[in-house]
Each structure stands twice: as structure tokens, then as C-alpha cells.
C-alpha positions in Angstrom: 14.2 61.3 74.6 11.9 63.4 73.2 12.2 66.8 74.2 10.2 68.5 76.8 7.9 72.1 75.4 6.4 74.1 77.3 3.6 73.3 77.0 4.5 70.4 78.7 5.5 72.1 82.0 2.9 74.1 82.8 0.3 70.0 82.9 2.9 69.9 85.5 2.7 72.4 87.1 -0.8 72.1 86.4 -1.3 68.0 87.7 0.2 69.7 90.7 -2.0 71.8 91.5 0.5 74.9 91.4 -2.6 77.7 91.1 -3.2 81.5 89.4 -1.9 83.9 92.1 0.6 81.6 93.7 3.6 81.8 96.2 6.6 79.8 95.8 9.8 79.2 96.1 11.1 77.1 92.9 14.8 74.7 93.4 15.3 73.8 90.4 17.6 71.4 88.3 17.6 71.5 85.0 19.6 68.4 84.1 17.9 66.5 86.3 14.4 67.1 83.3 16.3 66.1 80.3 16.7 68.3 76.8 13.9 71.2 78.4 14.0 72.8 74.2 14.4 76.9 75.2 15.9 75.4 78.3 16.4 77.8 81.4 14.8 80.1 80.2 11.7 78.1 78.3 11.3 77.2 81.9 11.1 80.3 84.0 8.0 81.6 81.8 6.3 78.0 82.8 6.4 79.2 86.0 5.4 82.9 85.2 2.4 81.8 83.5 1.7 79.0 85.9 0.8 81.3 88.6 -0.2 84.3 86.4 0.5 89.1 86.9 -0.9 88.1 90.7 1.2 85.0 91.3 4.6 85.5 92.8 8.0 82.8 92.3 10.9 83.6 94.6 14.3 81.7 93.7 18.2 81.1 95.5 20.5 83.5 94.1 23.1 82.5 96.8 26.2 84.1 96.8 28.3 82.3 99.0 32.0 82.9 97.7 31.1 86.1 99.0 32.6 84.0 102.3 35.4 84.3 104.6 38.3 81.4 102.6 38.4 80.0 106.3 34.6 78.3 105.5 36.0 76.3 103.2 34.9 77.6 99.6 37.0 78.3 97.9 38.0 75.2 97.8 41.9 74.6 97.2 43.4 78.6 98.1 45.9 78.0 101.0 45.6 78.9 103.9 48.9 81.9 102.9 46.4 83.8 100.5 43.8 83.9 102.0 44.3 87.4 103.1 44.5 88.3 99.1 40.5 87.0 98.0 40.2 88.9 102.0 41.3 91.7 100.9 40.0 91.6 97.0 36.9 89.7 96.5 33.7 92.3 94.4 31.6 93.7 96.6 28.1 92.7 96.5 26.7 93.8 93.3 22.8 91.9 93.2 22.5 93.7 89.6 26.0 91.9 88.6 26.9 89.0 90.8 27.1 85.4 90.0 25.4 82.6 91.6 26.3 80.3 92.6 25.7 75.9 92.4 22.0 77.6 92.0 21.4 76.1 89.0 21.3 77.4 85.5 16.9 78.4 86.8 18.4 81.0 89.0 21.3 81.7 87.2 18.6 83.4 84.3 16.0 84.7 87.3 18.2 86.6 89.0 18.3 89.4 85.7 14.9 88.5 83.7 12.8 91.1 83.4 10.9 92.4 86.7 12.7 90.3 88.6 14.1 92.1 92.4 17.0 90.0 94.6 17.3 91.3 97.9 20.6 92.5 99.6 22.5 89.5 101.0 25.4 89.3 99.9 25.8 85.8 100.0 22.6 85.0 100.9 19.8 87.0 98.2 17.2 86.0 97.4 15.5 86.8 94.3 12.1 87.9 93.5 9.2 88.2 90.6 5.8 88.7 90.8 2.8 90.8 93.6 5.1 90.2 96.1 8.8 90.3 95.0 9.2 93.7 96.5 8.3 92.4 100.1 9.5 89.6 99.8 13.5 91.3 98.9 13.3 94.3 101.6 15.1 94.5 103.7 17.0 91.0 104.1 19.6 91.6 106.9 23.1 90.9 107.3 22.9 89.0 110.5 19.1 86.6 109.7 19.2 85.5 106.4 17.3 82.9 106.6 15.0 83.8 110.0 11.5 85.5 110.5 11.0 88.7 108.3 13.7 87.8 106.6 12.3 86.2 102.9 12.3 83.1 103.5 10.3 83.9 107.2 8.2 86.4 104.8 6.9 83.7 102.5 5.3 82.0 105.0 3.9 85.2 105.7 2.3 84.5 102.5 1.0 81.4 103.1 3.6 80.0 99.9 4.1 77.1 98.2 7.7 75.3 97.9 8.4 73.9 94.3 11.4 72.2 94.2 12.1 70.8 91.1 14.6 67.0 90.1 16.4 68.6 93.6 15.3 66.8 97.2 15.2 68.1 100.1 19.8 69.2 100.7 17.8 72.5 98.3 15.0 73.2 100.1 15.9 76.5 102.0 12.6 76.7 103.9 13.9 74.5 105.6 16.2 77.0 107.4 13.5 78.6 108.8 12.9 75.7 110.6 16.1 75.9 112.4 15.4 79.2 112.6 12.7 78.9 114.8 13.5 74.9 116.4 14.9 75.1 120.2 17.8 72.7 120.5 20.5 71.8 122.0 24.2 72.8 119.8 22.2 76.3 118.7 23.9 78.9 118.5 25.5 81.7 116.1 28.8 81.8 114.2 30.4 85.2 112.8 30.7 85.4 109.5 32.1 88.1 106.8 31.1 89.3 103.0 32.3 92.3 100.9 29.5 94.9 100.2 29.9 98.8 100.2 29.9 101.0 102.4 29.4 104.5 101.8 30.5 104.3 99.2 34.4 101.9 99.9 34.6 98.2 99.9 35.2 97.2 102.7 35.2 93.4 104.0 32.1 93.3 106.7 31.7 90.7 110.8 28.8 90.2 110.9 27.1 87.0 113.6 24.7 84.9 112.2 22.8 81.5 113.3 25.3 79.0 112.4 22.9 76.7 110.0 24.2 72.8 108.4 21.0 71.5 106.5 23.0 67.5 107.4 19.4 66.1 108.6 17.1 68.0 106.1 17.0 65.3 103.4 15.3 62.8 107.0 13.9 65.6 107.8 11.6 65.3 104.7 11.9 62.0 104.1 9.5 61.9 107.4 7.4 65.2 106.3 6.4 63.2 103.3 4.8 60.1 105.4 2.6 63.0 106.5 1.2 62.9 102.8 1.3 66.5 102.9 3.5 67.0 99.4 2.3 66.7 95.4 4.1 65.1 93.0 4.2 64.5 89.9 6.8 63.5 86.8 7.7 66.0 83.9 10.9 64.5 82.2 13.0 62.5 84.7 12.7 65.4 87.7 10.4 64.7 90.0 8.5 67.4 91.6 7.6 68.3 94.4 5.0 70.4 95.3 4.1 71.5 99.5 2.9 74.3 101.4 6.2 75.9 103.2 4.4 76.6 106.0 3.0 72.1 106.5 6.4 71.8 106.1 8.6 74.3 108.2 6.1 73.5 111.5 6.6 70.2 110.9 10.4 70.8 110.6 10.3 72.8 113.6 8.9 69.4 115.5 10.8 67.4 113.6 14.3 69.4 115.4 13.1 69.6 118.9 12.3 66.0 118.5 16.1 64.6 117.0 18.1 66.9 116.4 21.1 67.2 119.8 
């Protein structure tokens, strides 16, 4: 197909209603768009131009392989070797630690000039712009997605969510609804990550809310029926723009009604 250039990406954002000054959480699959002339760099440049100097762009920068192998994050490594991972996995360094399966755009964005990254060793976010410091600061180990986390702070800002070629199973903001909703199966778990403490690498245990997102696609389908999602096409990808507050508030009600 014809290569997609930056002006076409900007036109798609304009068609969605992405405005100057917006604070937006972006989830992207570059490959779903097709051939983008300039790849991830072009997409990021278009996003920053779309929101402007008074705007803010945030993306997931999760490094979830920095979790205990008993969680299944290290593939087929035999249990006999799990302790090797616990003893030797590199401590989180927000300057160096790569993202895991967040996509080419998010991986480039985490080190983009002016971008800040939060301190969570497995569930960090990266942000650029007016509210970048506010969104990324104080990302507590135990508060991954709740109020006061980067996702919760975006809610306070009445921000947007932009999905580019991905579905609601990738929509991290729905985890804020996980944290807010009350449902029978809600429970915490203990996770572990390699971090630096007092100049030393340690394998840190921390309690946090257990989340899995298995019903996020269903929640998204229900939310779209409200008419609150703007859509357009960019190459082969469907783009969706929504207000995060509307999404989260809908999801809280849905979870409390249907989730066991």
C-alpha cells in the first residue's frame, strides 16, 4: 500500500478531534497501520505536534519481565532455574530498562528528548509535555493503576485515551476501574521485582491489586454502544479516541454489575 506520511497521521488525529493542549494516553501498534514513512519516529512527531507545547502525551513503558518467574513471564524457563532469575535479573533503571511488548512507538518514546518515566520497576509509564512530571512522579510500588498512580492522575486531568490499531485489551486505563470497583473476586497479590535500594540491587516484594483484564474487550464493546468513542481509519488501522473519565466511570459500573 501507499506509504503513510506525517501529514496523513495529523489529518487522522484532527478527524478524531485530538486537540491542542490535550493530555492523552496513547496505545499503538505500528504494524497495524501499514507502512509508515519514518516509522515510530513519524508517529511520535505527529502526536507531539497534534497536542502542542501545552499538551501532554503518555504511553505505557511496562517492563513486566521484571517480575517473578512464578508469574509465567519468563516463558519456558524451568522452575529449577527460577532462583537464578531472582538473583540476577537487572534492577530497574528508568533510563535503560527496555519496555516489554509495548510496541515500537512506546519503546522509542520512552527515550524521546524531554520524556520522563515513572519509577515503577514493572508497570512504568512515560510522558512528555506540560503534565509529564505530575503524571510520572511518585509511582508507588503497590499502587500500580489506582488513584494517585499515573493512570489515576490522568483521570484527574480529564484526559483522553487514544487507541491506534489496538483493542481494549491494551487499554491500561481500564485498570483504574479495576482499582475503584467493588466485586466478589477482588483481591491483592504479592509481586517481586529487581530494584535498587541504598545503592544495592534487591529482589523486592510488594503487595498490589491483582488484575488480569480478561473482560476488557467486553467492557470496550459495551462502552462503544454509548456513542462516546470517536473513530477513524489510518492506513489499515482503526483509531479510537475517548475521554478517559467516561470510559473509567462506565467500566466501574460494568464491573460491579457483571464481574464475579
